[in-house]
Backbone as CSV, one residue per row, in Angstrom:
resi,resn,N_x,N_y,N_z,CA_x,CA_y,CA_z,C_x,C_y,C_z
1,MET,11.953,121.241,256.332,11.937,119.996,255.588,13.207,119.223,255.927
2,THR,13.046,117.915,256.134,14.194,117.088,256.488,14.860,116.549,255.234
3,ALA,16.155,116.403,255.329,16.907,115.851,254.198,16.674,114.350,254.120
4,PRO,16.646,113.791,252.909,16.475,112.343,252.767,17.587,111.602,253.495
5,ASN,17.245,110.464,254.040,18.189,109.628,254.762,18.687,108.541,253.817
6,PRO,19.908,108.692,253.303,20.381,107.696,252.331,20.491,106.299,252.919
7,GLN,20.665,106.194,254.237,20.753,104.870,254.855,19.449,104.107,254.717
8,GLN,18.334,104.823,254.701,17.040,104.164,254.595,16.687,103.847,253.141
9,SER,16.970,104.761,252.221,16.577,104.546,250.828,17.539,103.640,250.065
10,ASP,18.810,103.609,250.444,19.768,102.785,249.711,19.411,101.297,249.701
11,PRO,19.076,100.683,250.854,18.678,99.264,250.796,17.427,99.050,249.936
12,ALA,16.486,99.981,249.998,15.282,99.864,249.181,15.628,99.987,247.706
13,ARG,16.521,100.915,247.378,16.943,101.078,245.985,17.701,99.835,245.499
14,GLU,18.527,99.277,246.362,19.261,98.065,245.989,18.299,96.914,245.719
15,GLU,17.313,96.732,246.578,16.331,95.657,246.381,15.500,95.921,245.135
16,LEU,15.148,97.167,244.915,14.391,97.536,243.724,15.194,97.212,242.463
17,ALA,16.473,97.498,242.477,17.325,97.183,241.323,17.408,95.672,241.104
18,LYS,17.513,94.906,242.183,17.566,93.443,242.070,16.273,92.892,241.485
19,VAL,15.142,93.387,241.968,13.847,92.906,241.472,13.664,93.312,240.017
20,SER,14.070,94.519,239.689,13.971,94.971,238.305,14.807,94.077,237.387
21,SER,15.993,93.722,237.832,16.850,92.822,237.064,16.210,91.442,236.926
22,LEU,15.601,90.967,237.997,14.899,89.682,237.972,13.779,89.693,236.932
23,VAL,13.041,90.783,236.873,11.940,90.897,235.910,12.485,90.906,234.482
24,LEU,13.557,91.650,234.242,14.139,91.682,232.902,14.660,90.299,232.492
25,THR,15.268,89.597,233.424,15.747,88.238,233.149,14.573,87.308,232.848
26,ALA,13.509,87.438,233.611,12.314,86.614,233.378,11.752,86.870,231.989
27,ARG,11.744,88.123,231.568,11.245,88.446,230.220,12.087,87.768,229.150
28,ARG,13.408,87.793,229.318,14.282,87.144,228.342,14.035,85.637,228.305
29,LEU,13.872,85.038,229.480,13.634,83.598,229.541,12.297,83.225,228.905
30,VAL,11.265,84.001,229.203,9.945,83.742,228.619,10.013,83.876,227.099
31,ALA,10.724,84.894,226.623,10.859,85.086,225.176,11.557,83.902,224.526
32,GLY,12.442,83.254,225.278,13.133,82.080,224.757,12.363,80.783,224.938
33,GLY,11.175,80.871,225.510,10.334,79.692,225.674,10.564,78.926,226.964
34,ALA,11.371,79.473,227.852,11.663,78.763,229.108,10.546,78.972,230.125
35,LEU,10.436,78.016,231.031,9.533,78.186,232.164,10.257,79.009,233.220
36,VAL,9.515,79.898,233.878,10.122,80.810,234.840,9.360,80.726,236.155
37,ASP,10.100,80.562,237.245,9.500,80.540,238.579,9.463,81.965,239.122
38,LEU,8.268,82.511,239.229,8.085,83.884,239.708,7.465,83.905,241.101
39,SER,7.550,82.785,241.807,6.858,82.662,243.085,7.318,83.679,244.127
40,ALA,8.560,84.064,244.117,9.064,85.008,245.116,8.868,86.468,244.709
41,LEU,8.488,86.698,243.472,8.410,88.064,242.958,7.403,88.917,243.723
42,GLU,6.220,88.384,243.956,5.183,89.160,244.648,5.644,89.591,246.039
43,ASP,6.249,88.678,246.774,6.711,89.017,248.123,7.814,90.071,248.096
44,ARG,8.694,89.971,247.118,9.778,90.946,247.034,9.260,92.329,246.663
45,VAL,8.294,92.385,245.750,7.703,93.675,245.380,6.940,94.253,246.571
46,ARG,6.218,93.422,247.276,5.481,93.879,248.460,6.440,94.437,249.510
47,ALA,7.577,93.771,249.711,8.558,94.235,250.692,9.110,95.611,250.302
48,ILE,9.361,95.809,249.018,9.831,97.115,248.557,8.769,98.177,248.829
49,CYS,7.548,97.885,248.476,6.456,98.846,248.689,6.296,99.173,250.171
50,ASP,6.358,98.160,251.016,6.255,98.381,252.465,7.389,99.267,252.958
51,ARG,8.584,99.002,252.472,9.749,99.781,252.885,9.602,101.246,252.455
52,VAL,9.146,101.454,251.236,8.980,102.822,250.732,7.887,103.544,251.521
53,GLN,6.813,102.851,251.853,5.734,103.481,252.619,6.187,103.910,254.008
54,GLN,7.201,103.256,254.546,7.700,103.609,255.871,8.700,104.762,255.839
55,MET,9.123,105.156,254.668,10.085,106.253,254.527,9.400,107.594,254.753
56,PRO,10.180,108.599,255.103,9.630,109.953,255.097,9.122,110.278,253.688
57,LEU,8.110,111.109,253.615,7.424,111.389,252.356,8.378,111.792,251.229
58,GLU,9.247,112.743,251.486,10.157,113.217,250.437,11.109,112.126,249.971
59,GLU,11.550,111.311,250.876,12.459,110.220,250.527,11.746,109.197,249.640
60,GLY,10.523,108.860,250.001,9.745,107.935,249.185,9.454,108.505,247.812
61,ARG,9.140,109.790,247.771,8.891,110.439,246.473,10.127,110.415,245.592
62,GLY,11.291,110.406,246.224,12.537,110.351,245.469,12.724,109.040,244.726
63,MET,11.914,108.058,245.048,12.022,106.756,244.389,10.915,106.528,243.352
64,LEU,10.092,107.537,243.122,8.949,107.365,242.214,9.350,106.915,240.815
65,ASP,10.376,107.520,240.256,10.767,107.138,238.892,11.179,105.669,238.822
66,GLU,11.925,105.217,239.820,12.360,103.819,239.842,11.173,102.876,240.043
67,LEU,10.232,103.288,240.884,9.039,102.468,241.105,8.180,102.408,239.848
68,ARG,8.045,103.528,239.174,7.277,103.536,237.913,7.938,102.648,236.859
69,ALA,9.263,102.676,236.810,9.979,101.823,235.852,9.740,100.346,236.173
70,LEU,9.737,100.000,237.461,9.461,98.615,237.848,8.040,98.216,237.457
71,ILE,7.094,99.098,237.684,5.707,98.813,237.302,5.615,98.575,235.795
72,GLN,6.296,99.397,235.022,6.282,99.221,233.563,6.897,97.873,233.173
73,ARG,7.987,97.498,233.839,8.609,96.210,233.540,7.697,95.043,233.928
74,LEU,7.024,95.175,235.056,6.085,94.136,235.480,4.922,94.017,234.493
75,ASP,4.422,95.157,234.031,3.347,95.139,233.030,3.820,94.469,231.743
76,SER,5.051,94.757,231.347,5.607,94.128,230.139,5.747,92.629,230.322
77,LEU,6.200,92.209,231.500,6.311,90.777,231.790,4.934,90.119,231.739
78,ALA,3.932,90.773,232.291,2.572,90.230,232.249,2.121,90.058,230.797
79,GLY,2.413,91.034,229.965,2.066,90.929,228.546,2.805,89.791,227.870
80,ASP,4.083,89.638,228.200,4.873,88.528,227.639,4.284,87.179,228.037
81,LEU,3.892,87.059,229.294,3.319,85.805,229.779,1.979,85.510,229.104
82,GLU,1.171,86.554,228.911,-0.109,86.367,228.214,0.124,85.925,226.780
83,ASP,1.094,86.549,226.109,1.418,86.156,224.736,1.881,84.707,224.677
84,ARG,2.725,84.329,225.616,3.234,82.947,225.646,2.101,81.955,225.890
85,LEU,1.194,82.292,226.788,0.046,81.421,227.052,-0.817,81.274,225.802
86,THR,-1.010,82.349,225.081,-1.773,82.294,223.833,-1.082,81.390,222.818
87,GLN,0.245,81.525,222.714,1.000,80.670,221.791,0.862,79.201,222.158
88,LEU,0.972,78.905,223.447,0.862,77.522,223.900,-0.542,76.975,223.662
89,SER,-1.553,77.803,223.883,-2.935,77.366,223.636,-3.157,77.055,222.186
90,ARG,-2.648,77.903,221.299,-2.791,77.668,219.854,-2.072,76.390,219.435
91,ALA,-0.876,76.207,219.951,-0.095,75.004,219.603,-0.827,73.754,220.093
92,SER,-1.427,73.836,221.240,-2.160,72.687,221.808,-3.388,72.380,220.948
93,ARG,-4.100,73.416,220.524,-5.280,73.207,219.667,-4.888,72.653,218.320
94,ASP,-3.778,73.141,217.775,-3.343,72.676,216.454,-2.938,71.214,216.481
95,LYS,-2.418,70.745,217.607,-2.030,69.346,217.741,-3.240,68.446,217.923
96,GLY,-4.261,69.006,218.590,-5.432,68.203,218.943,-6.410,68.123,217.883
């Protein structure tokens, strides 16, 4: 079995941490009622996934917990956005 190559996983971990931070910031902004531009998020998540898929199996598995945490944060952001959309729809109906 080969030892994980920290040179390969470190950039992926750094990008994963940045994207995770971006998602947490987006959640805070959405909770405050701000509009959030998430246009780059999909590409950044895809790049992380592509990078992890190119890693040796054990090295990629070493990032599972961090990837699962990102998925949970993304799911939470999706829920926040759905809640905000519901609030906006109700407010629009109440005005009309």
